[in-house]
N, C-alpha and C positions, 0 to 999 in steps of 0.2 A: 561439284557435288551432283550434277546431272549431266549425263552424256548427251552429246548432240547427234542428230541424224537428219538426213534429208527426207522429209515425209512425202516427197513426190517420187522418190527413187523406187520404192517397192509398193506403191499404192496401186492395187489391182482393181480397176473399175469393174471387172467381171467377177470379182470375188463373191462367194456365196454370202447372201445377206444374213443368214441365220445367226452367224457368229457376231455380226455387228448389231443385231437387234436384241441380243440377249440383255437381260437386266444388268446394269452396271452398278458398281458400288456408289453409294451416296456419300460416303465419308471414309476417312482413314485415321488410324491411330498412330501413336509413336512407334509401335511395333512394325507398322507398315513402312516406316521410314528407315529401318535398319538396312545396312548395306546388302544383306543377304536376302531381303524380302523379295517376293515375286513382283511386288509393285515397283520397287526401286530398280530391279533388274530389267524391267520393261520400260521404265520411265525415260523419256527423252525430251530435249529441247529442240525445236526446229533449228536447223543449222544456221539459219539467217538471223536468229534472234540475238539481241544484244546480250553481252556478257552480264552475268548476275553479280556485278561489282559496283553497281550504281548507288546502292544504299550506303548511307553514312554509318559510322559505328553506332551512333545513337538510334538510327532507324532499325538496325539489325537487333540490337539489344532490346529496344522497345517492343519489337514484334515478339521476340522469344518470351519476354516478360508477360506481355498481354495474353499470349496463348496459354502460358502456364498458370496465369492467374484467372483464367476462365472468362476473359473479356471477349466481346464480340469481334471476330475477325472475318474479312471477306472470304467467300468461297474461292476455291481454285477451279479454274476452267480447263478441262482436258478434252482431248480428241484421240480416238483410237483408230490406228490405220488398219488396213486389211490384213497385215502380217502380224498384228498383235501388239505393236509398240504403242505406248501411251504418251502422247505429246502434251507438254504444258503450254497451253495457249495463253493463259494469264495466271500468274501466281508463282512463277519460277523463283522469284526472289524469296517468297515465303517458304517454299519447299526447300530451297537451298539453305536458308537461315537455320531451319530446324535440322536439316541434315548435317550442317556444319557443327551445330551444337552437339548433336548426338555423336558425331565422329571426332569431335574436338579438332577440327581441321578448318581453320579460318583463312586458308591460303598458304599455310606453311606446314601442313601435316603430310601424312604418308601419301594420300591420294593426290594432293597438290604437287608434291615433289615428283611423283611419277608422271603427272600430267604435263608439267613444265620441264621434264627431263633434267631435273636437278637445278634448273636455272631460276631460282627465286630471288627477285630483286630485294635490295635492302629496304626499299620503301614498302614493298609488300610484306616483308617480315615485320617491319615496324608497325604497320597497320594491323596485322594479325595479332601481334602481342597486345596492342592497345585494346582490340576487341575482346580477346580472351580475358584480359585483366578486368575489363568492364563487366563481362558476363559473370566472372567469379564473384565480383562485388555485389552485383545486382540480383542475380538469380542462382548462382552456383553452377557448377558443371553438371552435365548429364550424369556422369559417373558418380558424383557425390550424392545426387538425389537417388540414384539406383542403389547405392550402398546403404542409404538411410532406409529405403524400402526393404532391402534384404535384412537389415538389422531388426526392423520392426516385425517382420514375418518370421524371424528365427526364434521368436519368443523372448528375446532379450528385452529387459525393461528399459525402454528409452522413451523420452518425451521430447516433443518439438514444439516450437511456437506455432501460433495459429496460421501464419502465412505459409510456413513450411508444410504443415499438415494439409493445407489446401492445395499446395503444389504437388504433394505426393499423391493426393486423391486424383488430381487432374492428369498426373503422369500415367495413371492406370486407366483413366476413363475418357479423357478429353479426345474429341474427334475433330478433324478438319473437314469441313463440308466440301463436297465436290459437285460440280456441274459439268455436263458433257455437251460437246458440239456434235450434232449429227450431220452426216454428209461425207463427201469425198475430200481430197486434199485441197481442191480449189475453194471449197466452202470454208475449210479450216484456215486457209491463208487469209481469206477475206475477213473472217472473224478476228484473226490476230490483229490485223491492221486497224480494224474498226475499234477494237478494245484498247489497243496501245497508242492510239492517237487521241484518246479521250482520257479524262482523269489525270493521272501522272503521266503526261504525254512523253513520247520519245522526243529527244531533242533533234535538231535539224540534222546533225551528223549521223546519228543513229538511224533516223528514218531514211536518209539518203543511202546509207550502206545496205539497209535491208531491202529497199525497193530495187537496188541495182546490184544485188549480191553476185550475179553471174558475170559481171563486167570486170575487165582486167584490173582497173584501179581499185575496186573493192577487195578483190582477192589479194592483190599485191599489198595493199595497206594492212590488211588483217594478218598477213604472213610476216611482214616487216615488224609490226608492233610487238610480236612475241618471238622475234628472231627465229621463225620457223617452227616453234614449239606450240603447245596447246592444241586446240581442235584444228584438224586439217580441212579447211574450207576448199582445199585444192585436191582432196583425196580421189576425186573422180578421174583425174588425169593419170597418164601412164606413170609408172614408178620412176622412169628416167626423168620425165618432166617435173614430177614432184620433187625429186632431189635437186634439180637445177633451181627451181623456185625457192626451195629452202636455203640453198647455199647463197644465192644472190641476196635473199632477204636478210640472212645473217650478216652479210657484209655491209648492207645498207644500215641495219640496226646499229652495228658497231661504229660506222662513220658518223651517224647522227646522234645517237643516244648514249654513247659511252665516253667517259665514265658517268655514273649516275650523278645527277645534280643534287647537291646538298644545300640546305639552308641553315645558317648563313654560309655564304661562300668562304671557303678556307683553302681553296686551291685555284690556280689559273688554268687547270685542266678541266675546262667546262665543255659540256656536250653542245654541239652545234644546234641541236633541235630542242634544247631545253628539257623540261620534265618529261619523263617517259610514262606517266600515268596513262592508261589505255585510251580514255576518251580524248584527252588533250593531244596525245600522240597521233591518234587516228585522224583528228581534224587537221593537224599539221601535215601528215603524210598525204592526205587527199589533195591538199593544196599544192604540196610539192610535186606530186605525180601529175597534176593538171598542168604544171609548168614544164616539167622535163619531158612530158609526152606530147607537148604542143608542137606545132609546125608553122610554116609560113602562112598558111591559110587561117589556121586557128592557133594563135600564139599561146592560148591557154585552152586545154582540152578538158572540159568539165566531166565529172564522173558519169553523168547520164549519157554523154557522147562517147565515152570510151567503149571499145569493142566488147561485145559478148564473147566470152572465151569458152569454147567447147572442149579443147584438148590441152590447154596450158601454154600454147605458143604465144598468145597475145599477152598473157601475164609475164612470161619470160621477156618478151620484147619491152614491155613497160618497165620492168626492173632493170634491164640492161641500159635503157635510155637514162634512167635515174642515176645509175652508177656512173655513166659516162660524164654526166655533169658534176656529180659530187666529187669525183676524182680530181677535178680541177680546183676544187675548193679545199679539200682536206685529204688526209691519208698520206701514205708513203709512196704512192705511184709517181712515176717520173714527171707527170704533168701537174702535180699538186702544187698550188701556190701556198698551201699551208696557212690559210687565213686564221689569225688568232681569234678565237671566239669572244674573248673578253672585249676586244676592240670592235669587232664587226657585228656581233649579234646580241650583245647585252648592254643594258643601260649602265650608267655610272653607279647605280645602286645594286648591281648584280642581278637585275631582273631580265629574263630572256625576252627579247622583242622579236616575235615571229616575222613581222613585216620586213625587218632588216635581213632576215634569212631568206625570205621569199624573194625580195628584191634583188639580192645578190645572185641567187640561183637563176632568176629570170634574165638578168643581164648576161651572165655567163652562157646560159643556154642560147640566147639570141646571137651572141658573138660566135659561138661554135657552129650554129646553123648557117650563119653567113660566111663561115670560114675566115673570120677576121681574127686570125691568130696573132696579128700584130698588136691587137689591143692588150693582150696579156703581157707582152713585152713592155708596152708603155706603162701598164699598171705597175710592173715590178720596178721600172726605172724611177718612178715617182713615189714609190711606196712609203719611204720614210716620211716625206712631207704629207702624204695622204693620211697616214695613220696618226700623225701629230695633230692634224686638223680634226679628225674624227674624235680623238680623245678629248681635245679641248672644247669641242662643241656638242658633246653627247646630250646635254640637257636641252640645247636648242633644237637638235634633231628630233628628240623625243616630243618636244612641244609641237614641232611642225607636223609630226605624224598624227598627233591628236586633232589638229585642225584640218587634216586631210580626210576626205571621205574614205571609209573602209575599203570600198571597191577599187579605189584608185591608188592605194598605198604601195602595192607591189611595183607598179610602173613608175611611181614617183621616186621610190628608193633607187630603182635602176637608173633613172634619169639623173638623180643626185650623184651617184657614184661615177657615171659617165662624164658628168659635168666636172667633177673634181679631178678625175684622171686627165681629161682634156686640158683643163686649165693649168694644172701643174706641168703637164708635158710641154705646154707652150711657154713655160717659164713665167707664168703669170700667177697672181695671188687670188685665190677664190674669196668671195665676199659672202657675208650672210644674206645680203640682198640677192646675190646670184643663186644662193641656196634656196631662198624663199621662192624665187622664180621657178626653179625646177619642181618644187612642191606645189606651185601655183597657190601660194599663201599670200594674202594681202594684209598689210598692217603690221604693227609691232608685235614681235613674238616675245612672250614672257615665260619665265620658269614657273610651271604650274604645280610644283611640288608643294604639298601641304606643310604648314608650319608644324614642327615637332613640339608637342607640349609635355610629353612624358620625360622624366629624368632617366628612365631606363633606355638602353640602346635596343632598338628593334633589330630584327634580322636584316632588314634592308640597310640600316645604318651600319651594322657590323660588316655587311658585304661591301658597302662603299668604302669603309675604312681599309679593309683588306685589299681591295682592288687598287685604290689610290696609292697605298703604300708599297705594294708589291709589284704592280705592273711596271713601274719605272725600272725595277731591278731585273726584269725578265730578260733573257738573252735575245740578241738580235742576229739576224742573218748577216754574215760578213760581206755578202755580195750585194744585197739590195738595201740593207740597213733597216729592214722591216722586222717587227717582232716575230719570234718563233716560239712555238710550244713543242719541243722535241718529242714528247710522249704521243702527241697527236699527228705530227707530220715533220719529218726531217730527212735529210740525205747526207751521206758522208762523202765530202768533196775532196779530191786530190788537189793540193796547191800546185804541185808540179804534175802535170798529166802523166798518166801511165804510158801513153804513147811517146811521151818525151823523156821517158826513163824514170818517172816518179815512182817512189816505193810506197809500200803499205805501212810505213812507220807512222805512229801517231803524230809525230811532229810535222808530217807532210799532209795533214788532213785538217779539215774544218767542217763544222756542222752547219748546213745551210738548208734553205727551202729546196725541196726536190726540183721544182721548176727552175729555180735560180742555177742549180748545178747542171741540169740536163737541157734546159731550154734557153735561159738568158745567157749563161756563160758559154754554152754550146760545146 
């Protein structure tokens, strides 16, 4: 609803002061929020500002209702650059909510479809419908109120209830108060952070992204989360580097977040990264990139330590390193072990467990950095036993994660997997005591799930039923005997090799993990 721009890019410190000291508007009306108004055409959000999707449906509807009913609402704080753009320093959610109501675009309308290049997720469509339906019930659409105004002004004898009459009056006269920040771009940015770390504060992920917005991890994460669509935080780079960043980001988005996660679980085709809602996804991506961009000196490279990117090359390198690890975990690349998400990254109740995903990526990255390719062979040779153990002990592993400090969980999961692979490879049987040792957990581990009191099945209960009943029927790789999800990762293997005269007849083929076909089988 509000375009983004870099308010540093065209800020001329030597601009003539007269235009900046002229009297600025103290308020705006609904007419000023129309798409064709001069105000909206000049209105921008700072390119580093969080997306205006943090409000819940209730918050958005509540604000629209409050504004229409004449209740007191906070002023919007703006700053004007030397080239005439008007930036929303505080109040972008308020402006966007009103603009969405006026345009009837809650994330699925004409502007949104164009913004996201036609790629509107099912979750976003669902939220948009929910918001639109709630608005219709609580205040009515902007068009419906405009139609009532038109009918009354046409001389037609119509009467409305007291609330509607009040809203029609406010539609013609209500103003949103404005305040202005004076000074240059530096003053505006300081004002933004001061305002947005007070009151309804930015959460940790948002603040990290904003303060480090020029670093490769921030740019990469924001591009991946929207699969290269939406606002181009990478627009200052050359067109060639922009295209590379977008293509790499689209591939990573597909590997991690496709298909979309549904609740309850009704398919074993689960996304490796769990839900793709922007804030959750950004948090996961920043952690993932910190792992895959690490090195021997710094096994995890934090966002604040990732390189500042001036031309796109650092972001491209960050994305390539991420893909090189992910391709060992999923996808149809020859190196892919095709880990089944339901086994490795989800609880028995169908809840995505990020720490299991991080830990697996961390272990694989470490083995790749040390050139320990033999580990992946050992992994595949004991995979049937490994997966049986993971399935049987999901609740225990979940409990151990709870009793492990959040900062240590990634390394503990990696240690657990390495312990299990090493134990099975040595033809030994892993124990829960050995597992607890890897998690550094002392004492008896208990199942911490709350007792179910309701007679109705929750989404988690339905997901557990589905996974427990359908996972045993899932296909297995004929080479390693591990579970396979062909839609996410598979290879077509010749039983009799082509070099030995094997044909392309279906009877001479089997579906396997890509690594089992090209690496394990050789």
